[in-house]
C-alpha positions as CSV (number, residue, x, y, z in Angstrom):
1,X,-7.1,16.5,-22.2
2,X,-10.4,17.5,-20.5
3,X,-13.4,15.3,-21.2
4,X,-16.9,16.8,-21.2
5,X,-19.0,15.0,-18.6
6,X,-21.6,14.4,-21.4
7,X,-19.0,12.3,-23.2
8,X,-18.7,9.9,-20.4
9,X,-20.8,6.7,-20.5
10,X,-23.6,6.8,-18.0
11,X,-22.9,10.4,-17.0
12,X,-25.9,12.7,-17.3
13,X,-25.1,16.2,-16.2
14,X,-28.7,16.8,-15.4
15,X,-28.5,14.1,-12.7
16,X,-25.3,15.3,-11.0
17,X,-27.3,16.8,-8.2
18,X,-28.5,13.3,-7.3
19,X,-25.0,11.8,-7.2
20,X,-23.8,11.0,-3.6
21,X,-21.0,13.3,-2.6
22,X,-18.3,12.1,-0.3
23,X,-16.0,14.8,1.2
24,X,-12.3,14.2,0.8
25,X,-10.2,13.7,3.9
26,X,-8.0,16.5,5.2
27,X,-5.1,17.3,2.9
28,X,-2.6,16.2,5.6
29,X,-4.3,12.8,5.7
30,X,-4.1,12.5,1.9
31,X,-0.4,13.4,1.9
32,X,0.3,10.9,4.7
33,X,-1.6,8.1,2.8
34,X,0.4,9.0,-0.4
35,X,3.7,8.7,1.5
36,X,2.6,5.3,2.8
37,X,1.8,4.1,-0.7
38,X,5.1,5.4,-2.1
39,X,7.0,3.6,0.7
40,X,5.2,0.3,0.1
41,X,5.3,0.8,-3.7
42,X,8.9,-0.6,-4.0
43,X,9.0,-4.4,-4.5
44,X,11.9,-4.8,-2.1
45,X,10.2,-2.8,0.7
46,X,6.9,-4.6,-0.1
47,X,8.6,-8.0,0.4
48,X,9.9,-6.8,3.8
49,X,6.3,-5.8,4.8
50,X,5.1,-9.2,3.7
51,X,7.8,-10.9,5.8
52,X,6.8,-8.8,8.8
53,X,3.2,-9.8,8.2
54,X,4.4,-13.2,9.5
55,X,5.6,-11.7,12.7
56,X,8.3,-9.6,14.3
57,X,11.8,-9.9,13.0
58,X,15.2,-8.3,13.7
59,X,17.2,-6.6,10.9
60,X,19.6,-9.5,10.7
61,X,16.8,-12.0,10.1
62,X,15.3,-9.9,7.4
63,X,18.8,-9.3,5.8
64,X,19.4,-13.1,5.8
65,X,15.9,-13.8,4.3
66,X,16.3,-11.2,1.6
67,X,19.9,-12.0,0.8
68,X,20.8,-8.3,1.2
69,X,23.3,-6.4,3.3
70,X,22.1,-5.3,6.8
71,X,22.7,-1.7,5.8
72,X,20.4,-2.0,2.8
73,X,17.6,-3.7,4.7
74,X,18.0,-1.2,7.5
75,X,17.6,1.7,5.1
76,X,14.4,0.2,3.7
77,X,13.1,-0.3,7.2
78,X,13.9,3.3,8.2
79,X,11.8,4.5,5.2
80,X,9.0,2.1,6.2
81,X,9.2,3.3,9.8
82,X,9.1,7.0,8.8
83,X,6.0,6.3,6.7
84,X,4.4,4.7,9.8
85,X,4.1,1.3,8.2
86,X,6.3,-0.5,10.7
87,X,7.1,-0.1,14.4
88,X,10.3,-1.0,16.1
89,X,11.7,-1.9,19.5
90,X,15.2,-2.4,20.8
91,X,16.3,-5.4,22.8
92,X,20.0,-5.2,23.7
93,X,21.9,-4.8,20.5
94,X,19.0,-5.9,18.3
95,X,16.2,-3.8,16.8
96,X,13.0,-5.7,16.1
97,X,10.5,-4.6,13.5
98,X,6.8,-5.5,13.1
99,X,3.9,-4.1,11.1
100,X,2.6,-0.9,12.7
101,X,-0.9,-2.2,13.2
102,X,-3.8,-4.3,11.8
103,X,-4.5,-1.6,9.1
104,X,-1.1,-2.3,7.4
105,X,-1.9,-6.1,7.5
106,X,-5.3,-5.4,5.9
107,X,-3.7,-3.1,3.3
108,X,-1.2,-5.9,2.3
109,X,-3.9,-8.5,2.2
110,X,-6.2,-6.4,0.1
111,X,-3.6,-5.2,-2.4
112,X,-2.3,-8.7,-2.9
113,X,-5.8,-10.1,-3.5
114,X,-6.5,-7.3,-6.0
115,X,-3.1,-7.9,-7.7
116,X,-3.9,-11.6,-8.0
117,X,-7.2,-11.0,-9.8
118,X,-7.0,-11.7,-13.5
119,X,-9.0,-8.6,-14.4
120,X,-11.8,-10.5,-16.2
121,X,-14.4,-10.3,-13.5
122,X,-14.9,-6.6,-13.5
123,X,-17.8,-5.0,-15.4
124,X,-15.5,-2.4,-17.0
125,X,-13.6,-5.2,-18.7
126,X,-16.6,-6.8,-20.3
127,X,-16.2,-7.0,-24.1
128,X,-12.4,-6.8,-24.0
129,X,-10.4,-9.5,-25.6
130,X,-8.7,-11.6,-22.9
């Protein structure tokens, strides 16, 4: 259902020319970001990312910590790697995984902080029954 801008609180169509406009990133960047969010959007894969935030681990270590089969964890890591959220390196028979870079660590920190908020401190929630 389309909402007329005049129906939105605080929206005055006469003042739209004064609203700051921020150009969207390139479509390829938006698609890549959506892929990353989908990959991190599964609780099991998110737990793996959080474990990797503590440092590099091999698949066997992650499997033991998660209580999952190596094949299951490996499949999750493959998806996280294809989404560019983790990097990997081989050492003999072991493959070690780590977060791809500081951006992923920041994303995890920010989303967990936001998830932990109780929702009562935001202006849009004022007047709602807690």
